[in-house]
VOGUKOL-465581 format. One record per residue (C-alpha): residue in three letters; x, y, z. Coordinates in steps of 0.02 Angstrom, whole numbers. Example, Ala and Ser with C-alpha at 12.3 -4.5 7.8 and 13.67 -1.06 7.14 Angstrom:
<sites>
['Ala'; [615; -225; 390]];
['Ser'; [684; -53; 357]];
</sites>
This chain:
<sites>
['Unk'; [-4124; -2600; 733]];
['Unk'; [-4043; -2581; 559]];
['Unk'; [-3908; -2704; 511]];
['Unk'; [-3808; -2674; 344]];
['Unk'; [-3681; -2790; 274]];
['Unk'; [-3508; -2727; 236]];
['Unk'; [-3452; -2887; 163]];
['Unk'; [-3382; -3048; 237]];
['Unk'; [-3394; -3028; 423]];
['Unk'; [-3429; -2839; 417]];
['Unk'; [-3583; -2769; 491]];
['Unk'; [-3650; -2594; 531]];
['Unk'; [-3772; -2607; 674]];
['Unk'; [-3877; -2456; 699]];
['Unk'; [-4000; -2420; 831]];
['Unk'; [-4081; -2261; 907]];
['Unk'; [-3954; -2273; 1047]];
['Unk'; [-3793; -2294; 949]];
['Unk'; [-3707; -2379; 807]];
['Unk'; [-3581; -2520; 809]];
['Unk'; [-3464; -2557; 656]];
['Unk'; [-3400; -2738; 662]];
['Unk'; [-3250; -2806; 573]];
['Unk'; [-3240; -2684; 430]];
['Unk'; [-3124; -2779; 306]];
['Unk'; [-3078; -2692; 140]];
['Unk'; [-2896; -2726; 103]];
['Unk'; [-2852; -2889; 28]];
['Unk'; [-2781; -3005; 155]];
['Unk'; [-2648; -3143; 180]];
['Unk'; [-2520; -3084; 45]];
['Unk'; [-2656; -3025; -65]];
['Unk'; [-2736; -3202; -78]];
['Unk'; [-2913; -3159; 4]];
['Unk'; [-3031; -3036; -71]];
['Unk'; [-3208; -2992; -8]];
['Unk'; [-3339; -3076; -102]];
['Unk'; [-3449; -3014; -168]];
['Unk'; [-3345; -2860; -191]];
['Unk'; [-3364; -2720; -72]];
['Unk'; [-3259; -2587; -151]];
['Unk'; [-3407; -2496; -228]];
['Unk'; [-3507; -2458; -70]];
['Unk'; [-3616; -2291; -71]];
['Unk'; [-3535; -2133; -3]];
['Unk'; [-3687; -2123; 127]];
['Unk'; [-3644; -2297; 193]];
['Unk'; [-3465; -2268; 208]];
['Unk'; [-3497; -2100; 298]];
['Unk'; [-3612; -2192; 427]];
['Unk'; [-3469; -2324; 452]];
['Unk'; [-3339; -2190; 476]];
['Unk'; [-3448; -2098; 601]];
['Unk'; [-3506; -2252; 704]];
['Unk'; [-3506; -2235; 892]];
['Unk'; [-3422; -2402; 933]];
['Unk'; [-3302; -2514; 849]];
['Unk'; [-3292; -2704; 867]];
['Unk'; [-3157; -2811; 813]];
['Unk'; [-3189; -2998; 843]];
['Unk'; [-3015; -3060; 830]];
['Unk'; [-2834; -3034; 760]];
['Unk'; [-2855; -3120; 591]];
['Unk'; [-2823; -2993; 445]];
['Unk'; [-2996; -3026; 367]];
['Unk'; [-3067; -2947; 528]];
['Unk'; [-2927; -2832; 593]];
['Unk'; [-2894; -2725; 436]];
['Unk'; [-2761; -2610; 506]];
['Unk'; [-2730; -2522; 336]];
['Unk'; [-2923; -2476; 318]];
['Unk'; [-2941; -2431; 502]];
['Unk'; [-2794; -2315; 500]];
['Unk'; [-2869; -2220; 359]];
['Unk'; [-3054; -2213; 398]];
['Unk'; [-3096; -2232; 578]];
['Unk'; [-3078; -2086; 701]];
['Unk'; [-2957; -2127; 837]];
['Unk'; [-3076; -2079; 981]];
['Unk'; [-3210; -2203; 934]];
['Unk'; [-3250; -2317; 1080]];
['Unk'; [-3185; -2486; 1053]];
['Unk'; [-3269; -2640; 1123]];
['Unk'; [-3138; -2755; 1173]];
['Unk'; [-3167; -2941; 1200]];
['Unk'; [-3102; -3011; 1363]];
['Unk'; [-2953; -3108; 1291]];
['Unk'; [-2816; -3189; 1397]];
['Unk'; [-2684; -3077; 1320]];
['Unk'; [-2690; -2891; 1277]];
['Unk'; [-2634; -2922; 1093]];
['Unk'; [-2786; -2852; 1007]];
['Unk'; [-2791; -2700; 1119]];
['Unk'; [-2599; -2669; 1093]];
['Unk'; [-2630; -2674; 907]];
['Unk'; [-2770; -2552; 903]];
['Unk'; [-2674; -2431; 1026]];
['Unk'; [-2529; -2438; 902]];
['Unk'; [-2648; -2373; 768]];
['Unk'; [-2687; -2226; 882]];
['Unk'; [-2858; -2289; 965]];
['Unk'; [-2872; -2220; 1138]];
['Unk'; [-3040; -2267; 1207]];
['Unk'; [-3078; -2442; 1263]];
['Unk'; [-3214; -2543; 1353]];
['Unk'; [-3138; -2708; 1398]];
['Unk'; [-3283; -2831; 1430]];
['Unk'; [-3296; -2995; 1522]];
['Unk'; [-3339; -3154; 1433]];
['Unk'; [-3524; -3167; 1413]];
['Unk'; [-3568; -3025; 1528]];
['Unk'; [-3695; -2907; 1458]];
['Unk'; [-3658; -2721; 1480]];
['Unk'; [-3768; -2566; 1455]];
['Unk'; [-3694; -2435; 1339]];
['Unk'; [-3837; -2319; 1374]];
['Unk'; [-4016; -2282; 1321]];
['Unk'; [-4053; -2467; 1322]];
['Unk'; [-3915; -2524; 1198]];
['Unk'; [-3837; -2678; 1270]];
['Unk'; [-3699; -2782; 1212]];
['Unk'; [-3609; -2947; 1279]];
['Unk'; [-3454; -3019; 1205]];
['Unk'; [-3421; -3203; 1216]];
['Unk'; [-3247; -3256; 1204]];
['Unk'; [-3166; -3424; 1138]];
['Unk'; [-2983; -3450; 1189]];
['Unk'; [-2946; -3624; 1120]];
['Unk'; [-2769; -3638; 1071]];
['Unk'; [-2831; -3685; 897]];
['Unk'; [-2880; -3503; 879]];
['Unk'; [-2710; -3446; 938]];
['Unk'; [-2686; -3360; 1115]];
['Unk'; [-2780; -3209; 1040]];
['Unk'; [-2939; -3309; 1031]];
['Unk'; [-3104; -3274; 942]];
['Unk'; [-3262; -3192; 995]];
['Unk'; [-3444; -3162; 953]];
['Unk'; [-3555; -3009; 992]];
['Unk'; [-3737; -2998; 1053]];
['Unk'; [-3823; -2834; 1027]];
['Unk'; [-3997; -2786; 1091]];
['Unk'; [-4085; -2617; 1093]];
['Unk'; [-4249; -2663; 1167]];
['Unk'; [-4332; -2691; 998]];
['Unk'; [-4227; -2834; 923]];
['Unk'; [-4075; -2934; 963]];
['Unk'; [-3932; -2976; 840]];
['Unk'; [-3802; -3110; 865]];
['Unk'; [-3645; -3080; 768]];
['Unk'; [-3555; -3257; 784]];
['Unk'; [-3449; -3217; 631]];
['Unk'; [-3327; -3367; 636]];
['Unk'; [-3316; -3397; 824]];
['Unk'; [-3338; -3582; 861]];
['Unk'; [-3415; -3559; 1028]];
['Unk'; [-3406; -3716; 1137]];
['Unk'; [-3557; -3666; 1239]];
['Unk'; [-3708; -3678; 1111]];
['Unk'; [-3834; -3602; 1231]];
['Unk'; [-3731; -3458; 1298]];
['Unk'; [-3768; -3343; 1150]];
['Unk'; [-3957; -3371; 1178]];
['Unk'; [-3959; -3351; 1362]];
['Unk'; [-3977; -3161; 1334]];
['Unk'; [-4148; -3196; 1265]];
['Unk'; [-4235; -3235; 1096]];
['Unk'; [-4131; -3199; 943]];
['Unk'; [-4206; -3110; 791]];
['Unk'; [-4047; -3101; 677]];
['Unk'; [-3907; -3228; 676]];
['Unk'; [-3752; -3194; 575]];
['Unk'; [-3629; -3338; 564]];
['Unk'; [-3495; -3419; 458]];
['Unk'; [-3541; -3569; 354]];
['Unk'; [-3402; -3576; 226]];
['Unk'; [-3219; -3624; 233]];
['Unk'; [-3087; -3509; 307]];
['Unk'; [-2930; -3626; 314]];
['Unk'; [-2796; -3694; 193]];
['Unk'; [-2843; -3877; 224]];
['Unk'; [-2851; -3985; 121]];
['Unk'; [-2814; -3883; -35]];
['Unk'; [-2629; -3862; -2]];
['Unk'; [-2599; -4043; 40]];
['Unk'; [-2514; -4168; -75]];
['Unk'; [-2659; -4287; -119]];
['Unk'; [-2723; -4374; -280]];
['Unk'; [-2865; -4291; -363]];
['Unk'; [-2978; -4427; -308]];
['Unk'; [-2933; -4416; -125]];
['Unk'; [-2942; -4224; -127]];
['Unk'; [-3117; -4233; -193]];
['Unk'; [-3163; -4337; -42]];
['Unk'; [-3078; -4220; 84]];
['Unk'; [-3152; -4068; -1]];
['Unk'; [-3329; -4133; -3]];
['Unk'; [-3312; -4196; 186]];
['Unk'; [-3247; -4027; 237]];
['Unk'; [-3389; -3933; 150]];
['Unk'; [-3520; -4043; 229]];
['Unk'; [-3442; -4034; 400]];
['Unk'; [-3443; -3841; 384]];
['Unk'; [-3624; -3837; 346]];
['Unk'; [-3667; -3966; 479]];
['Unk'; [-3573; -3864; 616]];
['Unk'; [-3656; -3702; 557]];
['Unk'; [-3831; -3786; 567]];
['Unk'; [-3798; -3846; 743]];
['Unk'; [-3769; -3662; 791]];
['Unk'; [-3929; -3613; 700]];
['Unk'; [-4028; -3746; 794]];
['Unk'; [-3954; -3689; 962]];
['Unk'; [-3996; -3507; 934]];
['Unk'; [-4161; -3534; 851]];
['Unk'; [-4160; -3360; 777]];
['Unk'; [-4303; -3296; 674]];
['Unk'; [-4183; -3269; 527]];
['Unk'; [-4006; -3316; 485]];
['Unk'; [-3880; -3224; 381]];
['Unk'; [-3735; -3323; 312]];
['Unk'; [-3581; -3216; 331]];
['Unk'; [-3393; -3218; 362]];
['Unk'; [-3355; -3295; 199]];
['Unk'; [-3323; -3356; 72]];
['Unk'; [-3170; -3255; 18]];
['Unk'; [-3126; -3257; -167]];
['Unk'; [-2962; -3269; -251]];
['Unk'; [-2907; -3143; -385]];
['Unk'; [-2726; -3184; -402]];
['Unk'; [-2705; -3293; -557]];
['Unk'; [-2597; -3420; -458]];
['Unk'; [-2746; -3445; -339]];
['Unk'; [-2892; -3421; -449]];
['Unk'; [-2925; -3605; -449]];
['Unk'; [-2982; -3595; -265]];
['Unk'; [-3138; -3506; -310]];
['Unk'; [-3295; -3617; -308]];
['Unk'; [-3382; -3568; -467]];
['Unk'; [-3469; -3727; -547]];
['Unk'; [-3456; -3824; -390]];
['Unk'; [-3339; -3954; -460]];
['Unk'; [-3179; -3859; -401]];
['Unk'; [-3069; -3938; -271]];
['Unk'; [-3099; -3799; -143]];
['Unk'; [-3196; -3773; 22]];
['Unk'; [-3273; -3605; -10]];
['Unk'; [-3457; -3623; -63]];
['Unk'; [-3563; -3470; -84]];
['Unk'; [-3716; -3420; 18]];
['Unk'; [-3859; -3484; -89]];
['Unk'; [-3819; -3675; -58]];
['Unk'; [-3819; -3646; 133]];
['Unk'; [-3982; -3540; 120]];
['Unk'; [-4056; -3693; 35]];
['Unk'; [-4006; -3802; 179]];
['Unk'; [-4086; -3681; 296]];
['Unk'; [-4248; -3689; 194]];
['Unk'; [-4243; -3876; 198]];
['Unk'; [-4254; -3857; 387]];
['Unk'; [-4397; -3735; 379]];
['Unk'; [-4281; -3594; 425]];
['Unk'; [-4265; -3422; 356]];
['Unk'; [-4105; -3371; 265]];
['Unk'; [-4064; -3200; 215]];
['Unk'; [-3943; -3167; 67]];
['Unk'; [-3841; -3016; 108]];
['Unk'; [-3714; -2936; -10]];
['Unk'; [-3602; -2783; 33]];
['Unk'; [-3734; -2645; 54]];
['Unk'; [-3886; -2749; 97]];
['Unk'; [-3986; -2675; 234]];
['Unk'; [-4092; -2782; 353]];
['Unk'; [-4224; -2678; 457]];
['Unk'; [-4280; -2777; 607]];
['Unk'; [-4444; -2725; 687]];
['Unk'; [-4558; -2829; 793]];
['Unk'; [-4491; -2994; 723]];
['Unk'; [-4510; -2938; 542]];
['Unk'; [-4374; -2906; 413]];
['Unk'; [-4367; -2781; 274]];
['Unk'; [-4225; -2828; 162]];
['Unk'; [-4154; -2701; 32]];
['Unk'; [-4012; -2740; -83]];
['Unk'; [-3898; -2602; -161]];
['Unk'; [-3924; -2687; -328]];
['Unk'; [-4080; -2751; -423]];
['Unk'; [-4131; -2933; -384]];
['Unk'; [-4071; -2983; -557]];
['Unk'; [-3903; -2902; -527]];
['Unk'; [-3893; -2987; -360]];
['Unk'; [-3930; -3152; -437]];
['Unk'; [-3806; -3133; -571]];
['Unk'; [-3662; -3122; -450]];
['Unk'; [-3690; -3307; -405]];
['Unk'; [-3755; -3374; -566]];
['Unk'; [-3625; -3289; -669]];
['Unk'; [-3486; -3282; -538]];
['Unk'; [-3344; -3303; -662]];
['Unk'; [-3392; -3142; -747]];
['Unk'; [-3403; -3051; -573]];
['Unk'; [-3227; -3115; -529]];
['Unk'; [-3145; -3076; -689]];
['Unk'; [-3207; -2890; -695]];
['Unk'; [-3158; -2884; -505]];
['Unk'; [-2987; -2961; -553]];
['Unk'; [-2954; -2833; -690]];
['Unk'; [-2992; -2683; -576]];
['Unk'; [-2864; -2755; -451]];
['Unk'; [-2727; -2814; -555]];
['Unk'; [-2620; -2656; -523]];
['Unk'; [-2639; -2682; -336]];
['Unk'; [-2590; -2867; -348]];
['Unk'; [-2433; -2818; -446]];
['Unk'; [-2382; -2694; -313]];
['Unk'; [-2417; -2827; -178]];
['Unk'; [-2306; -2952; -255]];
['Unk'; [-2170; -2818; -281]];
['Unk'; [-2170; -2782; -91]];
['Unk'; [-2121; -2962; -36]];
['Unk'; [-1948; -2965; 45]];
['Unk'; [-1799; -3013; -57]];
['Unk'; [-1681; -3154; 1]];
['Unk'; [-1563; -3112; 140]];
['Unk'; [-1396; -3207; 180]];
['Unk'; [-1437; -3249; 363]];
['Unk'; [-1623; -3308; 358]];
['Unk'; [-1575; -3482; 432]];
['Unk'; [-1473; -3399; 572]];
['Unk'; [-1616; -3275; 611]];
['Unk'; [-1744; -3412; 621]];
['Unk'; [-1631; -3519; 721]];
['Unk'; [-1598; -3387; 852]];
['Unk'; [-1785; -3346; 857]];
['Unk'; [-1859; -3520; 874]];
['Unk'; [-1740; -3617; 980]];
['Unk'; [-1769; -3515; 1140]];
['Unk'; [-1967; -3542; 1107]];
['Unk'; [-1940; -3731; 1085]];
['Unk'; [-1850; -3736; 1246]];
['Unk'; [-1998; -3655; 1329]];
['Unk'; [-2114; -3796; 1263]];
['Unk'; [-2054; -3975; 1304]];
['Unk'; [-2233; -4040; 1319]];
['Unk'; [-2278; -3967; 1150]];
['Unk'; [-2123; -4032; 1068]];
['Unk'; [-2146; -4199; 1138]];
['Unk'; [-2332; -4198; 1074]];
['Unk'; [-2255; -4163; 898]];
['Unk'; [-2131; -4297; 924]];
['Unk'; [-2050; -4286; 756]];
['Unk'; [-1953; -4181; 631]];
['Unk'; [-2035; -4045; 527]];
['Unk'; [-1945; -4009; 363]];
['Unk'; [-1961; -3827; 294]];
['Unk'; [-1919; -3810; 105]];
['Unk'; [-1892; -3618; 85]];
['Unk'; [-1838; -3593; -95]];
['Unk'; [-1653; -3651; -92]];
['Unk'; [-1653; -3655; 96]];
['Unk'; [-1697; -3824; 188]];
['Unk'; [-1705; -3824; 372]];
['Unk'; [-1774; -3946; 500]];
['Unk'; [-1868; -3910; 654]];
['Unk'; [-1806; -4061; 763]];
['Unk'; [-1948; -4056; 895]];
['Unk'; [-1879; -4203; 997]];
['Unk'; [-1713; -4123; 1011]];
['Unk'; [-1784; -3942; 1026]];
['Unk'; [-1671; -3875; 891]];
['Unk'; [-1676; -3789; 721]];
['Unk'; [-1534; -3852; 601]];
['Unk'; [-1502; -3858; 414]];
['Unk'; [-1566; -4008; 325]];
['Unk'; [-1449; -4146; 264]];
['Unk'; [-1411; -4143; 78]];
['Unk'; [-1550; -4220; -27]];
['Unk'; [-1662; -4192; 129]];
['Unk'; [-1821; -4282; 72]];
['Unk'; [-1725; -4438; 59]];
['Unk'; [-1600; -4417; 193]];
['Unk'; [-1702; -4337; 326]];
['Unk'; [-1832; -4437; 430]];
['Unk'; [-1981; -4314; 442]];
['Unk'; [-2167; -4324; 472]];
['Unk'; [-2213; -4146; 421]];
['Unk'; [-2154; -4051; 269]];
['Unk'; [-2192; -3871; 209]];
['Unk'; [-2135; -3798; 44]];
['Unk'; [-2153; -3611; 55]];
['Unk'; [-2090; -3475; -61]];
['Unk'; [-1936; -3390; 7]];
['Unk'; [-1994; -3213; -17]];
['Unk'; [-2150; -3252; 89]];
['Unk'; [-2049; -3321; 235]];
['Unk'; [-1927; -3178; 220]];
['Unk'; [-2068; -3057; 240]];
['Unk'; [-2149; -3132; 387]];
['Unk'; [-1979; -3154; 472]];
['Unk'; [-1939; -2972; 432]];
['Unk'; [-2105; -2926; 517]];
['Unk'; [-2073; -3045; 665]];
['Unk'; [-2250; -3116; 643]];
['Unk'; [-2295; -3212; 792]];
['Unk'; [-2435; -3307; 712]];
['Unk'; [-2392; -3388; 541]];
['Unk'; [-2564; -3460; 535]];
['Unk'; [-2632; -3279; 516]];
['Unk'; [-2480; -3208; 435]];
['Unk'; [-2436; -3350; 307]];
['Unk'; [-2534; -3509; 306]];
['Unk'; [-2701; -3428; 266]];
['Unk'; [-2629; -3361; 108]];
['Unk'; [-2643; -3545; 39]];
['Unk'; [-2474; -3500; -49]];
['Unk'; [-2382; -3655; 5]];
['Unk'; [-2387; -3844; -9]];
['Unk'; [-2392; -3973; 142]];
['Unk'; [-2365; -4149; 168]];
['Unk'; [-2387; -4254; 329]];
['Unk'; [-2352; -4434; 364]];
['Unk'; [-2500; -4467; 478]];
['Unk'; [-2656; -4385; 546]];
['Unk'; [-2675; -4204; 593]];
['Unk'; [-2566; -4156; 728]];
['Unk'; [-2626; -3997; 812]];
['Unk'; [-2467; -3956; 904]];
['Unk'; [-2368; -3929; 745]];
['Unk'; [-2486; -3783; 700]];
['Unk'; [-2491; -3721; 881]];
['Unk'; [-2308; -3700; 870]];
['Unk'; [-2323; -3588; 718]];
['Unk'; [-2463; -3495; 805]];
['Unk'; [-2354; -3455; 958]];
['Unk'; [-2191; -3374; 897]];
['Unk'; [-2173; -3263; 1049]];
['Unk'; [-2121; -3289; 1222]];
['Unk'; [-2296; -3240; 1279]];
['Unk'; [-2389; -3346; 1152]];
['Unk'; [-2272; -3502; 1180]];
['Unk'; [-2287; -3493; 1368]];
['Unk'; [-2475; -3510; 1349]];
['Unk'; [-2458; -3642; 1206]];
['Unk'; [-2353; -3753; 1321]];
['Unk'; [-2468; -3729; 1463]];
['Unk'; [-2613; -3778; 1359]];
['Unk'; [-2521; -3931; 1307]];
['Unk'; [-2483; -3980; 1480]];
['Unk'; [-2659; -3952; 1537]];
['Unk'; [-2715; -4079; 1407]];
['Unk'; [-2572; -4204; 1408]];
['Unk'; [-2495; -4183; 1581]];
['Unk'; [-2622; -4101; 1701]];
['Unk'; [-2561; -4011; 1858]];
['Unk'; [-2561; -4100; 2023]];
['Unk'; [-2738; -4054; 2101]];
['Unk'; [-2649; -4032; 2263]];
['Unk'; [-2500; -3933; 2212]];
['Unk'; [-2499; -3749; 2266]];
['Unk'; [-2426; -3588; 2209]];
['Unk'; [-2408; -3406; 2264]];
['Unk'; [-2479; -3259; 2166]];
['Unk'; [-2454; -3095; 2255]];
['Unk'; [-2508; -3104; 2434]];
['Unk'; [-2608; -3265; 2406]];
['Unk'; [-2572; -3456; 2411]];
['Unk'; [-2687; -3561; 2302]];
['Unk'; [-2705; -3718; 2208]];
['Unk'; [-2615; -3728; 2048]];
['Unk'; [-2750; -3796; 1940]];
['Unk'; [-2897; -3686; 1897]];
['Unk'; [-3067; -3771; 1959]];
['Unk'; [-3139; -3739; 1791]];
['Unk'; [-3034; -3828; 1664]];
['Unk'; [-2879; -3860; 1760]];
['Unk'; [-2776; -3716; 1680]];
['Unk'; [-2604; -3687; 1757]];
['Unk'; [-2640; -3529; 1864]];
['Unk'; [-2447; -3503; 1873]];
['Unk'; [-2463; -3456; 1695]];
['Unk'; [-2643; -3402; 1673]];
['Unk'; [-2685; -3331; 1844]];
['Unk'; [-2685; -3135; 1866]];
['Unk'; [-2743; -3035; 2021]];
['Unk'; [-2864; -2902; 1977]];
['Unk'; [-2903; -2810; 2140]];
['Unk'; [-2977; -2935; 2261]];
['Unk'; [-3015; -3054; 2118]];
['Unk'; [-2913; -3191; 2047]];
['Unk'; [-2944; -3200; 1855]];
['Unk'; [-2892; -3365; 1762]];
['Unk'; [-2861; -3284; 1595]];
['Unk'; [-2872; -3440; 1489]];
['Unk'; [-3057; -3439; 1492]];
['Unk'; [-3091; -3275; 1597]];
['Unk'; [-3158; -3361; 1753]];
['Unk'; [-3154; -3249; 1909]];
['Unk'; [-3140; -3305; 2088]];
['Unk'; [-3158; -3198; 2248]];
['Unk'; [-2987; -3204; 2334]];
['Unk'; [-3058; -3181; 2513]];
['Unk'; [-3188; -3321; 2499]];
['Unk'; [-3130; -3425; 2348]];
['Unk'; [-3302; -3416; 2284]];
['Unk'; [-3319; -3423; 2094]];
['Unk'; [-3399; -3262; 2025]];
['Unk'; [-3419; -3346; 1856]];
['Unk'; [-3516; -3502; 1911]];
['Unk'; [-3591; -3575; 2064]];
['Unk'; [-3518; -3750; 2067]];
['Unk'; [-3337; -3706; 2074]];
['Unk'; [-3222; -3644; 2221]];
['Unk'; [-3043; -3594; 2226]];
['Unk'; [-2939; -3658; 2368]];
['Unk'; [-2844; -3504; 2426]];
['Unk'; [-2769; -3427; 2580]];
['Unk'; [-2666; -3279; 2632]];
['Unk'; [-2480; -3305; 2616]];
['Unk'; [-2452; -3210; 2781]];
['Unk'; [-2560; -3341; 2873]];
['Unk'; [-2699; -3209; 2907]];
['Unk'; [-2873; -3286; 2898]];
['Unk'; [-2983; -3246; 2752]];
['Unk'; [-3150; -3169; 2782]];
['Unk'; [-3235; -3321; 2702]];
['Unk'; [-3159; -3439; 2829]];
</sites>
């Protein structure tokens, strides 16, 4: 098995029985904020040819540093077989079909499938609302000679599930930051220093827990960090280590691995790792001295990178939408019906959220379920617990695009400022991740599951069957998440499956669904 880094979470996995290109990201993401680090715009023609002619495509999730629609449209043939995670919604598949891709293998969470010749894959899915309804996923690939786990930035809740397929040779995972917190928040430098250091330490600690659980022979730090070439954001790069940012490079994490007697492999775009019989042959596209200089003289690397991309950044700024006269009315008409769908979520926020969008100030009044203009001198006149200051042209752009996930479309750009009165409230961001009817229904159902669980004895009807409303797994509301697939009931929140004729759980042995035919006819299982 040969694994080649394409930068960030991108990997080309090549075996005798087929090749898989994973998360190829080349176009700067999130309003031109994130760039691949180290740069991957100088890969060899041979490697690009192999990527463009891979047998399978795997996109882990919807975020733009994994789903690069611009690059895919220009470089990947449309009849490639796409390995699709078994997400609750079909958003990822719809996006890829819109690009012209036609051939899909939709997988079930954690189930290994044989692609032929001994090439086997399993995709593990996480669908926590914190990842948005689209979820996140990790890929396990084995070819009979080696096993690779591409965890990218999937925060799997089952630490043992990825290892259940067998011993792991190579473990690729995220260790660096991939969020806007805490840098965009209004804090003193001293407090920001504390928050940044705590965040970096928690990221390393979490990654090391995954490393310990999988116990792979070698670990490849990946899926970050991004770098920031726009002059407005250049301060977010971690160069000396003193910057107030959560994006450390690979070497410090590899040092942590070494301290625990684990093998870490440094991979830059173009690095190949040949795995054979538990040994690793690592080949970089540059000399060892040149690779080392990327990190020891990072500022020079970034400044040359920045100079090459300055014309692109100027064009990116120019494409942002000009102000429109009816922005408030458009947002109000869009969001108020969604607020009406989510009374539990609104109650969980329980306060006003003030948006300062250039000269437009509006309030999301979560308790009342309305969007209204702010009172004059809103900061003093309005009671609010959350505030966002966002450039108007960015909001105009995501509104024009009808972006349903502002976490992906806007917040990850780090091009805003935020304030909150108290501790983190996940439901505020869950609202901004769920700006469609499909997503908001799921966000509301997830909020109810956590805060107001369904009555264990309540029944609902789906198709020809009457069943308990609460899924036996984690009490998801089956009136929202339940789908009938032939003779199987699928809870699409976590992908659990139940035989409708017996109620037997096909995913685990210790759960059973109470179900009966709506017409009163007996089930085959009693």
